[in-house]
N, C-alpha and C positions, 0 to 999 in steps of 0.2 A: 638768325634770331638772337635777340639780346639774352645774356646769361640770367638776368633777373626774371625773365619770362619762365625759364625752367625752374628757378627757385620757387616762384609762385605756384607752379604746378605741383611740385613736391610738397610744399606746405599745405596746399589744398587737399592733396591726397591724405596726408597725415591728419589734417583737420577733419576730413570726411570720415576717416577710420575712427577717430576719437568721438565724433558725433554719433556714429553708428553704434559704438560700444555704449555710450551714455544712454541712447534710446533703448538699446536692448536690455540694459540693466534696469532702467525705469520701467520698461514693459514687464520684466520679470517680477519686480517689486509690486507693481500695480496688479499683476495677475495673482499674486499671493496676498494682496492687501487685506481683504476681508473675505472670510470663508466660514463655512460650517465644517466642523471637524469632529470625529469620534475619538474620544480619549480611551486609549487601550492599555495604558500603564501609568502609574504615578511612581516616580523615582524618589522624590523627597518633597519637602514643603514648598518648593518653587520650581520644580522640574517635572515634566511629564512627557509621555509619547502620545502623539495624536496622528490620526490618519485622515488625509484628504487628497483628492485627485489621484487616488490609487497608490499613494506613497505614505510611508510613515516618517514622522519628523520628531526629533528631540526638541521639545519646546521649553523655554525658560520664561517665566513670568517677568515682565518688566515692572519696574517701580517697587518691587519687594525683594527682601532678602530673608529667607527663612532660616531657622537654626539648622546647623549641620546635623546629620543623623546621630552622631556620637555626642552631640551637645545636648544640654538640658532642653527639653521640649522639642527636640528634633523629630522623634518618632511621633509625638502628639501632632505636630504640624503636618507631617506626612499623612497620618491617619485621617486627619480632618480634611485635607485636600483631596484625599482619595474618596472620602464619603461624598464630597461635593462633585467631583469630576468623573470618577471611574465609570466607564460604560456609557457616559452621556455624550450627546452631541452638543457642542458649544459653538458659540460664535467667537471667532478670534480675528484680530488684526495683527498681521505679522509685520514687524518693523525692519529687522535686519538680522544677520547672524552675529553671534558673539564670538569671542576668542576660541571657544571650544566647539564651534560649529553648530550650536543650538540656535534655533529660530527664536528670537525675542518676540514675545507676543503680549498683547492686551487681550483679556478674555472676558466675555460676558456669559453668565450662566443665569438662565431664567430672567434675563433683562438686567441683572445686577453686575456691577463691576467686581471681578474676582479679587483684584488687588485691594480694593477698599474693604471687602469682606474679611480677607485674611488678616489685614492689619487691625481692623476694628475688633476682631475676636481675640487678638493677642497671639496669633499663630505665626506672625511674621513682622519684620520691621519695615518701615518706609525706607527704601534704599536711597537716602538723601544724597549719596555720592552721584547718582545718576538721575534723580528725579527731584523736581522742585514743586510738585503739585501740592498746593496749600491744603486741599481737602484731605489728602492722604496724611499730611503732617498733623492735621487736627484729629483724624481718626486714631493715629498712634498716641497722641496725647490723651485722648479719651480712654483708650484701652489701658494706658499706664495709670491714669487717675482711678479707673475702676478696678485696677489690679486683675485684669483678665489674662488668661493664658500665661505666656512667658513673663508677664509683669506681676504674677501673683505674689511674689516675695518682695516686691518693691523695685524701684528703679536702680537702687544700688547693687542689687544682686544680678542684674542683667548683663550679659556679655554678647555684644553684637557679633554675628557670624563673620563679618569682614575683619574683626580683630581676632576672633577664634582661629581663623585660618592662618593668620600670621604668627600666632603665639607658638612658642616652644611647648613641649609636653609639660615642663615644669611650670611655665606661666599659665597654662590652661588649668592646672591643678590649683593655682593660687587665685586667679582672677575669674575663672569660669565654672564655679561650683554650683551655680544655680541656688536653690533653696537650702542646700546642705550647710 
């Protein structure tokens, strides 16, 4: 037999393995795509633990970035998320896992989008680095204009968490004082 015949067989086996892996990944994503889950713990303003299909998962809200717990409004954000989610069954769409192994999710509570609610109440930022949703951008502008939540002291006093996480201790004291 011709050597190209064996090369085609090897390529086909590799291609078949690749296709099988892709289909299994797609199936697992689709299997997790939309589900009802019980929220068993709220860790901070954008992270919680939910239980579905007999397993617990660390979940991270997509589209939002809430203040860190040590940051101004961090505890307020967590407390408000806890009031909304803790002990409730929610509908969530799981997207993928983030760098920390958390499942990125979109959540609906009582038919409302949780990301929109958190942003409009001033409990979180629209995470524009990862989301271009114009409705969420408008919700953040409205919260800032109405001086709600973390915007209560005005736009100049706000320190986004993606900057807070990068700042040194000294810069946090200078740029992330909140209303003080």
